[in-house]
C-alpha angles and dihedrals in degrees: 000000000000118000127194132176122219119174092338094310118121116211127188138189118214131195114214116206136175119237131197131206117218124183113243101252095211093053119076123209108278129216137198139168133216131196110235092207104052102008096237113154135212122231116278105253142167090229114078090195089066090058092049091051091049090053092050093048092046089050090050093051100040106022088231109150108187122081139169117216115198131188122190140173135201120239138187120219116217133175107250097203111021092170094062108110101184113154134190123197 
């Protein structure tokens, strides 16, 4: 972005670009669990069943009954059209 001032007025030139998210192919979806009572967390794993087992074992040991199950994936952001030189003033 280029900025210039003229008589107290600031002007800017912006470049608009389209971006695309692509899942990282070498990274599987990851899963983890968290006890809502004490905050203890399971290990981060690619196998959702491992998190379910951790929650059940934790419940058996502590009698805590509320859990959060999360799944996440890693992505790369890439400019989908780097040659596009559209400008708005």
